[in-house]
Phi, psi and omega in degrees: 000130182290142176282130181296133175243133181240134175221161174249136173246124172249130185224153179206162176205158180204161179221127180270079181143327174048074001281155180183189178305125190229158177200168179225165174215148178210147178223139176257131190233141171283115185292338182283322185249345186078005183283128175292134181258331181199153174221153179215147177202153181200139169276127187245013180083205182278124180200171175274168177299318183295320177299315179297320178299314180296321179296324176296318177299313180301316180296319180294316178295321179296318179294321179296317179295321181294329179293326183230067186296338183261003184287331180059225182285355177282349178280128177243125183240125175254114183267130177239123180218154175266009174267103179297325180301308182296315181299314182290321179291316181288337176279350178087008182271336177243141175287149177259108184254330185289130184298333179286337185274328187302310180293328179292317178297321179296319178299315181296319182291337184273350185289317180228158176302138182306326181290347183270350188238131172239158186232144179218132172278137176229153175298153181303327181297338179265005181240031188292328182298307180295324178299317179297318178299317179298319179293321176298320179295318179292323176297319179297316178297322177300326181269007177078029180219174175259157178296142178237127181301326184293341181257001186286137172238022185301320182295326181288331181274350188244095178298143184291133172240017188269313184229104181305135176090351178263147180296154176298129181292150174251131188233172173205186176292175182306130178087354182247079187249005178290140185300329183282347187294312181294323178295324177295318178297321179297319179296319178296319180296319179296321179294324180289327184223066184299332182291334181214078182302134184297327183291345180253007181296140182254133180228154170229135175267107186270129179271107182231097180290094189262320182211155192294342183265359187235146177269138184284081173235036184298124186261123182242125173291134182253147181295143176281146182228154179300153178303137179089350180279128178301139180289137178228167177075202185273350183278150177220131178297149184304327184287351176281342180074183179288144181283163164278120185251118179260112176266116189259109180253119173285144180299163176289174183296148166245181178296337182276338187299308183297335180272000178054048178266147176299125181220093184250212181265000181252011184255219188273355182054064185291156175272171175293144172280177176301320177296318180296322178295322176296320178296320179297320179294321179292322175297320179298317177297322179298311182289329176295320179293322179291316177071024184249343181288127183251338180216156177228130177232137186231152165299153180285349184288148191302317183298328177282319180297322178292320178295315180297322181296323179296318179290316182300323180297324180284328185265350182070033181246159173272163179245124172267144178257133178234114183301332183290346181270005179293160179286164174304143170276113184268015173056229183290351181274353182304129178086353181264155172278167178301318180297320179293322177294319178301320182289321186266327186227051187304312183294319180295320180295317179300317180294322180295319179291336185271339185215131178290348181271354182269131180267156174299165180302139172087021173087028175285191181263141171279161176296331178295321178293319178297317180299324181295315181285328178291320178297320177295319177296318178303311182298320180293316182290320180296321178292319183290323188247033178305128178078007183237167179248119183239134177269122175254117179262112189210209193234179184302304187295314177300318180296313178300325181290318174305313182293315181300315181294323178296323180277347187068030183274156180289165182304326182294349176297338178302327182277000183245018178239141174254132178227108180280161176300137179062023177279161182240132172230156184219135175228132178251141181238125182264167185295338180273005178095351179283150179239151179227116177280117187261333188202147177216125173056045177280124178238017184298332180288348182266352185276000000 
């Protein structure tokens, strides 16, 4: 009778462009000691994030099987990935619909008996080893070469999140498990490129939902900065951890949307139209394909709750309601077109356009009041969802306000943004207080 062997596989993949130059990384780990037993990485050319994620899984499972070729069904592999899509699909909880994913999933499933493999989703911050390998592979491809295990410093850059209280494991390629080996490789790498030591390279994984077939794990090298300098731009130092990412989805159309009528929180609270319901379903399919949304929060208004429910049904998530995400109360202007408001309340409209402190006719909300509640909601949500990706289903003014505040733009910037029904915008917030606007008014999922 074969002795049961247990290993952990951590895998990751990324694409700089989605689709774009892509690579994967995988590491096989002894679960008892945290010691890496094998690592694999490869630059795979132009591909989507999801393809790279699946390729990383295939490489990790293949490496685990190669380590114990005689174990047979006694080998038990626990796969940990930060791709919810891959984890849910390989666990059998989500259907595999994308044609590029089906053959990859089949390849992964055929490597070991299904009963031998279990899957677990983990936050990106706990998958740094495989992430570093994937980035090293993409860097190698950028330089016109393939990744080399002998030059890898991924283990040194990835503090252990596997076993609290245990030292970070030091790893190497298969058969290279001596603690000094990786440090020697790091020293060699530093000698080759003293101006930019690989172990100190700063990366940020930017979540950019670009296309329905790819998961937003786009890896961007960030510029290095002197110690003590506040981080700016899209890059984030590793010690800042994964950002809180707010994916801002405007609700689908209502009967008032095509007529461009004021529709706030003080009006009739319309439901989605047939077109709006279709938009909500397409948005739901988009997020299901991405597999990155971990929580859903909605405005209390009906059109948002209906849109959020469509997404939640596809992702198997609950919807939290946050009153602060409601639309502006437009007072007496509710249900009117801009032209009708100009005709009936011309002076009030002029004053409203000139100052964020002016409320619409009849006791509505000023943009300054909306900004105050949205900023409070932002702080609350960022604290609650640190390191996670949360979908906020809300309205034009709150979304524009999130973006304006992230950019540090003046109030009049609200009038310079276009937000279509069911469009997606994204803002990431890092632990140092910096924000990065990743996306604005994306409607590619509706085409």
